[in-house]
N, C-alpha and C positions, 0 to 999 in steps of 0.2 A: 703772040706767047700765052700759055694758060698754064695754071698752077694744078699739078697733081693732086690727090687725096693727102690730107694730111691725118694721119693714124696716131693710136695712143702707142706707149710705149712697148706694148705687145704685138702691136700690129693690126690691131683691131680697130674698124672705123669708128671716130668720135661720134657719141650721139647722146643726147640729154636723157634717154630711157637707159644708157647703160651707166649713165652718172661717170663717163671716162672725159668729160668736156673739159677744156682747161679755158678759163674766162682770162683772156688778153688782157683785160684792165688790171688784172691781179699781178700779171707780170710787168705791165706799164710801171705800176705804183712802187714794186719791190725790186726789180732788176733793169727795168727802164725800156722805153721804145727801142733803143738802139740795141740793146743786147739780144732782142728778140729778131730784130732785121738781121745782125750779123749772124745769129744761130740759124736762120731759115736760109740765108745766103750760102754759107759756106759749108753745111750740111749734105747737101746733095743738090743736084740740077734742079730748078724750079718744076719742068715738067713730069719729073718722077714722083711715084707716092714716097711719102716719107713718114717714119716714125718720129714722134715729136714727144718729149717731157720736159718739166721744168730743168731737170738736170743739165739738159743741153743749154739751155739759156745761162745756167750758173757756169758752166764750162767756158762759154763765150764771154762772160764778165771776168772769170778768173784768167783764163788762158791770154785773151785778147786786150780786152778794153781796160783792165787794171794793169796790165802789162805797158799798154800804151800811156794811160794817163800816169803812172809811177814815173815813166821815162820823161814825160812832159814835165813833171812837178819837179824832177832832178834837175833838168835844165833850168826852169825858172829860179829855182832857189839859188843856183850858182850864178845865175846870169844878175840877179839882184844884187847878190854879194859883191860881185865883181864890175855892177854898173855896165853891162855889157851892152853893147850899141852894135845892132847888125851892120849898119852902114860904116860908121866909124871905126869900128874893129876888124872890119873884114879882111880877111887873110885869101889871098888867091890860092886855088887849089896846088899849084907847083909848088908853093913853100910849105904844104902841110904834111903831117907824118904819114907814114904808111897805112896805118889803122883809119885815117883821116881819107885817103884816097880809096882805100876797099871800099869804105861806107857809102862815099860819093857813087863809086862805080855800081857798087850793088842797088844804089837806089836808082841809078839811071836803067840796068836792067830789069827792075821791079816796075817802073814806070812803062817800060815797053811792053812788058807781058800784060800788066794791068790794062793798059790802053788796047792792045790788039785782042784781050779776050773779052773786053765789053765791046768793042768794035764787032765780034762775033756773037753778041748775045750770050756769052759765056760767062756769067756772073759769078758762077761758083769757082772756076779756076783763077777768076780775077781776085776774088776775095782771098782766096787762100793764098795767092802769090803774096798779096799785099799783108797778111797775118805773118807769112813767113820772114819777110822784110822786119816788121815790128818787133818780132820776137828775137831776130839776130840783132837789131840795134841795141834792144835792152841787154839781152844775155852775153852779148860778145863785144859788141863795141864799145858800150856804157861801161859795161865791168871792166873792160882792158884799158879804159881812159879815164876812171876815176881819180887816180892821183893827179892828174893833169888838170881837172878841176880843183881839186883839194887844194893844191900847192899855193902857198902865199904870193910868190912873185907873179906878176901881172905880165908875163912875157909873151912872145909871138907865138909859142906853142899852146899856151893856155887860151888864147883868141882863135887859134886855128880849130882848137876843140870845141869851143863856143859856136864858131860858124858853123863846121860841120854837123854839129847836132841840129843847131837852129834851123840850117836848111834841109835836113831830113825831116825835122816835124812840120814845118811849113808844106813841105811837098806831101807829107803824109795827110796832113789835114785836108788837102785838095784832092788827093786820091780817094780818101775816105768819105766824100760829102755822098756820093751816091749811095755808100752803104749804112754809115753812121752819120745823118747830117746834124743831129745835136752835138755831139761831140766834137765832130769836124769845124762847127761853128764856133764852139766854145775856144778852140785852139787857135783858131783864125783870128778871132777878135784880140785875144790877148798878144799873140806872136806877130801878127801883120797890122791891124788895124790901130794897134797902140803905138807902133812903131812908125807907120808911115799913113800921114794924113791923107795922102793923094791914093792909097790903095782903095781898091772895090770895097764897098762897106759890107760885103757878106762874102763867104766862101762859095756860096752858090752864084754869085756873079763874076767871081775871079775866072780868070783863064785857066785852062786845062794844064799842068805840067807837060813840059816838052824834054824830050829825050836828048841829053848833050852827049853825043858820041865821043867827043875828044875826054870825057872823064871816065868813060868805059875801059877798063883794063882786065880782058878776060884771064890772063895769065894769073896775075894776082888774085883773081877771084878762085881759079883751080889751085893755086898754092895754098889759099887761105882755106880751102875745102879741105885738103889733102891734112893740113896742120889740126883742123877741127876735128877731123876724125880720129886722128892720132889723141888728141886731148879727150874725147869722149870715151875712147877705149880705155885710157890710161885712168880716166876717173873711175870708171867702172872696175878696173883692176883694183885700185884703191878700197872701193865699197867691199869687193871680194874679201881683202884681206883685212877689214874692218880698221884701218888706219887713218887717223883723223886727217882733214884736208890741210891744217896748220903744221903737221908733223911733217919736216922736209925729209926727202929719201937722196938716197946717193945716184940712182941712175935710172933711166927708162930705156928699153931695149926693144926696137921698132923693127918688126921682119915683113919687109913690104910685100905685095902680091908677087908671085911667080908668073907675071904677065908681061906684054907687050910694054904696058902703062909703068910698070914698075919703077925704071930711070926716072920718068918725069915725076911721079909720086914722091920719090926719094928727094931728088932736087927741090920740090916744091915745100916739102918739111923742112929741109936742111936750111933753106932760104929763112925760113922763120922759127929757126931753133929757139931764140930767145923766148919768143912767144909761147913755145910748147912747154919750154922749162920753166917759166914763170906761171904758168895756167897749172902745170902739174906739180909744182911745188918739188921739183928735183934738180940735182946738181949738174947731171951729165945726160946727154942724149946719144945715145949708141945704135947704129944699124948693125944686124945680125943675122945670122942663118937660124932655120928653125930650130937646131939643135943646140943653140945657145939659151933658149928658153923653155925648150919643149924637152920631156923625157918621156919613154913609152913604156907601157907595161903589155908585156906579151904573153898571150895563152894560147893553147892550142884549140882549134876550132874543132872540138869533139864530133860535130856530125861527119866530119872529113876523115879526121884523125883516128877515132875509136875503132872503126872497121879496119883499118889498115895496121894500127901498132896495137890494139888490143892492151895487154896487160903494161906495155911500155908507158900508157899514157901519164900515169902518177910521175914516173920520172922525166918524161918531156914537159909536165907543167912544172916540175922544180926547175928544171933544166934552163927554162924559158923565164922563169923569175929570176933567177940569179945571172943572166946574161948581162954583160956589159953594156952601157950606155949606147956605144957606137953600134953595137948589134941591132937594138931597138930603132934606131935612126936609120939602118940600113933597110929593116924590115918595113918602117913606115914608107920608104922608097919604093917600095916594090919588089926588092931583092929575095933571092933564096936566102935561108939562114940555118947555117950548119949547127949542130948542137951535140954535145957528147952525151951520150945514154948508156949507162953500163957498159963503158969501156969501147962504144964503137960510134962513129959519127952517123949523124941522123940528119941529111938536109930536107929542110921543110919549104915547101913553096908558099907562095903569098895566100894561096887558098887553103892552105891548112893552118894558116896563123890569124888569131884575133889580135889585132894592133890597136890599144888604148892611149892616145895622147893625155898626157896632163903637163901641170908646171914641173920645173925643176926647182930643187930646195932652194930657198931663199927669194924665189919670186912669186909674184901675184900675176896671172896672165888671163887676160881675155882676148878672145879670137872673133875676127867677124869676116865669114869667108877666108880669103887666103891670106888676109892681113892679121898679124899678131902683135899686141904690146904688152910688154912685161914690166913690171916695177918691181926693183930690187926692193926687198922687205927687210933687210937687215940694218940694224940701227946701231952705230957707235955712239960714242959720247956727245962727240960734237954736234951729231945731228939732234942728240937728245935736247941738249942744251938749247940749241936753236928753237926746236919745237915748244920748249918750256917758256922762251920768251915771246915766241909769237902767240901762246895761249893767254900768257900775260897781259898782252897789248890788246887781245881781243876783250878780255874781262875789263879792262879799265875803260876802253872806248864804249862798252855796256854800262859803265858806271857813269861816265859822261851823258849819256842819253837819259839813264834813270834820274840824275840829278837836274836835268834841264839845260843843260849847257848848250849855248848856240854852236852850230857847226865850226863857224870861224872864230869862235873863241880860243885862245890860249891858256894854258893852266900851269899852275905849280903843283907837283906830286911829290908827296912826302911818302916813304916805303920802308917797311921793315918786318921783322918777325921770322924771315926766311934766312938763314945764312946763304944758302946756294943761290937763291936769286939776286940777292944783294950783291954778292960775290961777282955774279955774270953782269950786272949792271954796273958795276964799278969798272968791269973791264971793258971789254970790247963791243959790249951791246947797249951801253948807256946811250949813246949818240942814236941808234937805231931806236930805242924805245921813246924817247923824247921825240922824235921826229914823227913816229907814227901815231903819238897820243896828243901830239901839238902843245909839248910840255916846254916852257921856256926855261923852267926851274927843276930841278930832280934832287931832293933830298934823302940819304939813304941812311938807314939806322937799324943796326941787328937786333935791337930789341924792341917790345912793343910799345914804350914810352906812352906819351900823351895822344899819339896818333890813333889808337884802337878805339879811344872815347868819340874820337872826330868820324870815323869811317866806318867802324866794324871790320870783321874780319871776312878774307877771302882765303878759298882753297885752290890752289892750280896745280893741277896734275900731282895733288898729294901734298904740295909744299903750303904751309900754313902761313899766312902773312896779312899785313894788314894796309891799307892804300888810304890816304887822306889827298882830296882833291881840293884847289882852291882857284878861282877864276884869277885873271891876270888882265885880259882885255882881248881884243878882238885883234886877228891876223893883221901886222903892219901897222898896230897902233903901239904907241911908246917905243 
């Protein structure tokens, strides 16, 4: 095995005379040796020439190393709060949740890929596979499982979440050892050596992870991939409509690909309906046809129609613009379209038409290939009220962090100033608000009173209010 030439960002050979050499010691001191190793391993195969820049190392830090370290820090924080012991609190895989089983299955598949690729001297594919799993663990499993770690009761479900994340992190430490040896050692020392005095003293002396085929669930992996694809397109649709994530919407409409795999795709998404709804913050999921979410603008193809119809082209343009929605759907399906021009019927072939799809009014739509996902953008009073409370929760959680409250500390909340918010919390939203911000006590006052002097004011979606917070103790105390 040999290394290809390392070139600068413009593809030129590095040389001192050109002044485009990068001093590796500067990278070691700023981003770290592991970041440099990861950037070099995952950018391209070692034998190929490669362009190299500090930006690549920064990307390695941001996209992989910090993602892994933040996931590890998240686990350590809650493991210490809950006094988690990997042996005493172990939960068998059969007793764990669907999300746990998915993470364990993906871990086995990743271990298999990394092992096979390293055995084949394909370090780049091995590193990329490991990086993808770290991203999925952080941005899907942990994010979907946060409430399980947050909740006060130390039940079987919380221990299962701890067990799953612990096992994934230990395996990642071992799989990462050839790529990022220092970070792998740091994780291993705290997660394994501190918990097991009989464990090998270094990750580099530990056995390589083995694949447990009994934990592989390929159907679950396919179903989750389908659900995540819908979620990704749904989020993109929300961004297109510029609607905040915390604002709930009424429905998401999924139009699966018109292909042999469509029934399986639909079944997979349907089996994970609750996850899709929660991720997209919508109330209902519906499978539909293209005409449910798409409208079509019809125009004459002037290069074909012009020579044939001449002076009738303006009337053809008007007739197509006024055509009913079902005519557009037929044109999109490749059918001939009859239109009335100056009292006579003109039949236009698919070659004589330009069909431009667009979202139907009231929907934000994003397409990927033949898959379309649309979010209903119409907001009623119920949805607006819920969005307001969710935004309030977010702002109060930020206040907790700004004032240095510990994650597990319960609080007393006194709130007033906005009659609308006060009435919502007096009604059906009070318990939800208290649960989300870990409030054991909630006092509501329509006037500013003394609380304004304690906390200062907040503006939540145009509603002016004040909030006062007071520590009460940790979860489960008192």
